[in-house]
C-alpha positions in Angstrom: 9.8 17.0 -45.3 10.0 13.2 -45.1 10.4 13.0 -48.9 13.3 15.5 -48.7 15.0 13.6 -45.9 14.5 10.4 -47.8 16.2 11.9 -50.9 19.1 13.1 -48.8 19.5 9.7 -47.1 19.5 8.0 -50.5 22.3 10.3 -51.7 24.2 9.5 -48.5 23.7 5.8 -49.3 25.1 6.4 -52.8 28.2 8.0 -51.3 28.6 5.2 -48.8 28.2 2.7 -51.6 31.0 4.5 -53.5 33.2 4.2 -50.5 32.3 0.5 -50.2 33.4 -0.1 -53.8 36.7 1.5 -53.0 37.1 -0.6 -49.9 36.3 -3.8 -51.8 39.1 -3.2 -54.2 41.7 -2.1 -51.6 40.9 -4.8 -49.1 40.7 -7.5 -51.8 44.1 -6.5 -53.1 45.7 -6.0 -49.6 45.9 -2.3 -49.9 45.6 0.2 -47.0 42.3 2.0 -46.7 44.0 5.0 -45.0 47.5 5.3 -46.6 46.3 5.7 -50.1 44.1 8.8 -50.0 43.4 9.2 -53.7 41.5 6.6 -55.7 43.1 5.5 -59.0 42.0 3.6 -62.1 41.9 -0.2 -61.7 43.6 -0.6 -65.1 46.0 2.1 -65.9 46.6 3.2 -62.2 46.1 6.9 -63.0 44.8 9.0 -60.1 41.1 9.8 -60.5 39.6 13.3 -60.4 36.7 14.1 -58.2 34.3 14.0 -61.1 35.4 10.4 -61.9 33.9 9.3 -58.5 30.4 10.8 -58.5 28.2 7.8 -57.5 26.3 6.3 -60.5 26.5 9.5 -62.6 30.2 9.0 -63.5 29.4 5.4 -64.6 26.5 6.6 -66.8 28.3 9.7 -68.2 31.3 7.6 -69.3 29.1 4.8 -70.5 30.5 2.2 -68.1 34.1 2.8 -69.1 37.1 4.3 -67.4 37.7 7.9 -68.4 41.5 7.4 -68.3 41.9 4.5 -70.6 38.5 3.5 -71.9 38.5 0.0 -70.3 35.1 -1.4 -69.4 34.1 -1.1 -65.8 32.1 -3.7 -63.8 28.4 -3.0 -63.5 28.9 -3.9 -59.8 29.9 -0.3 -59.1 26.5 1.3 -59.7 24.7 -1.8 -58.4 26.5 -1.5 -55.0 25.9 2.2 -54.8 22.1 2.0 -55.7 21.6 -1.0 -53.4 23.2 0.9 -50.5 21.1 3.9 -51.2 17.8 1.9 -51.2 18.8 0.1 -48.0 19.7 3.3 -46.2 16.3 4.8 -47.2 14.4 1.8 -45.8 16.5 1.9 -42.6 15.6 5.6 -42.2 11.9 4.9 -42.4 12.0 1.9 -40.2 14.3 3.2 -37.4 12.7 4.5 -34.2 15.5 6.6 -32.7 18.5 8.5 -34.0 21.0 6.3 -32.1 19.5 3.1 -33.5 19.4 4.8 -37.0 23.1 5.6 -36.8 24.1 2.2 -35.5 22.0 0.4 -38.1 23.4 2.5 -40.9 26.9 1.3 -40.0 25.7 -2.3 -39.6 23.9 -2.3 -43.0 26.9 -0.7 -44.7 29.2 -3.4 -43.4 26.6 -6.1 -44.5 26.7 -4.7 -48.1 30.5 -4.8 -48.0 30.4 -8.4 -46.7 27.9 -9.5 -49.4 29.8 -7.8 -52.2 33.2 -9.0 -51.0 32.0 -12.6 -50.7 30.5 -12.5 -54.1 33.7 -11.1 -55.6 36.4 -12.9 -53.7 34.6 -16.0 -52.4 35.5 -15.2 -48.7 34.3 -13.2 -45.8 36.8 -11.0 -44.0 37.0 -11.9 -40.3 37.6 -8.3 -39.2 34.3 -7.1 -40.7 32.5 -10.0 -39.1 33.9 -9.2 -35.6 33.0 -5.5 -36.1 29.4 -6.6 -36.9 29.3 -8.8 -33.8 30.5 -5.9 -31.7 27.9 -3.5 -33.2 25.2 -6.1 -32.7 26.2 -6.3 -29.0 26.2 -2.6 -28.7 22.7 -2.4 -30.2 21.7 -5.2 -27.9 22.8 -3.1 -24.9 21.1 0.0 -26.2 17.8 -1.8 -26.7 18.1 -3.8 -23.5 17.3 -6.9 -25.5 16.6 -10.1 -23.6 19.3 -12.7 -23.1 17.6 -15.0 -25.5 19.5 -13.1 -28.2 22.7 -14.5 -26.9 21.3 -18.0 -27.0 20.1 -17.3 -30.5 23.6 -16.2 -31.5 25.2 -19.4 -30.0 22.7 -21.7 -31.7 23.1 -19.9 -35.0 26.9 -20.2 -34.9 26.7 -23.9 -33.9 24.2 -24.6 -36.7 26.5 -23.1 -39.4 29.5 -24.8 -37.7 27.8 -28.1 -38.2 27.2 -27.4 -41.8 30.8 -26.2 -42.1 31.9 -29.8 -41.1 29.8 -31.3 -43.9 31.6 -31.9 -47.1 29.9 -32.3 -50.5 32.2 -34.3 -52.8 35.2 -33.1 -51.0 34.2 -29.5 -50.7 33.1 -27.7 -47.5 29.5 -26.7 -47.6 30.2 -23.5 -45.5 33.2 -21.3 -45.0 34.8 -20.0 -41.8 33.4 -16.5 -42.3 29.8 -17.9 -42.5 30.1 -19.1 -38.9 31.0 -15.6 -37.6 28.3 -14.1 -39.8 25.8 -16.6 -38.2 26.8 -15.5 -34.7 26.1 -11.9 -35.7 22.8 -12.8 -37.2 21.7 -14.4 -34.0 22.7 -11.4 -31.9 21.1 -9.0 -34.4 17.8 -10.7 -35.0 17.1 -13.0 -32.1 14.5 -15.7 -32.1 12.3 -16.3 -34.1 13.5 -13.8 -36.8 16.8 -15.8 -37.1 14.7 -18.8 -38.3 13.1 -16.6 -41.0 16.6 -15.3 -42.1 18.0 -18.9 -42.4 14.9 -20.0 -44.3 15.1 -17.2 -46.8 18.9 -17.7 -47.2 18.6 -21.4 -47.9 15.5 -21.1 -50.2 17.1 -18.3 -52.2 20.4 -20.0 -52.3 18.8 -23.2 -53.7 16.8 -21.3 -56.3 19.7 -19.2 -57.6 22.1 -22.1 -57.4 19.7 -24.4 -59.3 19.0 -21.8 -61.9 22.8 -21.2 -62.5 23.3 -25.0 -62.9 20.3 -25.5 -65.2 21.6 -22.6 -67.4 25.1 -24.1 -67.3 26.5 -20.9 -66.0 28.2 -22.9 -63.3 28.9 -26.6 -62.8 27.6 -28.8 -60.1 30.9 -28.6 -58.2 31.4 -24.9 -58.7 31.5 -23.2 -55.3 28.8 -20.5 -54.9 29.2 -17.9 -52.1 26.5 -18.3 -49.5 27.3 -15.1 -47.5 25.1 -12.9 -49.8 22.1 -15.1 -49.2 22.7 -15.1 -45.4 22.9 -11.3 -45.6 19.7 -11.1 -47.8 17.9 -13.2 -45.2 19.2 -11.0 -42.4 18.0 -7.8 -43.9 14.6 -9.1 -44.9 14.0 -10.7 -41.5 15.2 -7.5 -39.7 12.5 -5.4 -41.3 9.7 -7.9 -42.1 10.5 -11.0 -40.1 7.6 -10.5 -37.6 5.1 -9.8 -40.5 6.2 -12.9 -42.3 5.7 -15.0 -39.2 2.2 -13.6 -38.7 1.3 -14.4 -42.3 2.5 -17.9 -41.9 0.6 -18.3 -38.6 -2.6 -17.2 -40.3 -2.1 -19.5 -43.2 -1.1 -22.6 -41.3 
């Protein structure tokens, strides 16, 4: 039964990932999510059929190309869909109540959108960040979480704000959207999980950034979006933060 539900949740995640891909393009190009009901080809602008939008399968069947004009599609489409599916399955197995399951599905979907948007457009939409903060507060009320989560949110926001003021060779180390994201992280994770999230974000950011520079994929002054690393740290700390802390306590 659990296996069947897991498969269904994965398929739901694929569909949500497909919607996220559509939202990424429309929001990034200042298009309405509601007015334009039908999706259309990024290149030739022809309206797509339903079978052009089957998550992952359409990409594989058409060999990563648009059916309309044959132009090559970005591999980010199936990556976002599969990633969302996996995250949804993990959330299903880790959630304790249906209300929290539903709330966390929405939060995780928005986080995938934020990470992909920052990666693609080098900015984090304020509206999505405010939605995340609102949902984290709602989850906080449902759980009856201690007020320390509010303190954690304040400290997280101030920490990123401080980094935002730091400039490296004339470039800001952090963007405005990172501050709002940090406030959400504090509300969502609380202490000490927020510390785990920041640690993972900075370590992974340094490793990936260093690798890209060494391979000369980017230059030393090329800006790299930090939002995806903050979100990676958030997701890992949300599910495994306490286990990571216990392992570190045993070792040290």
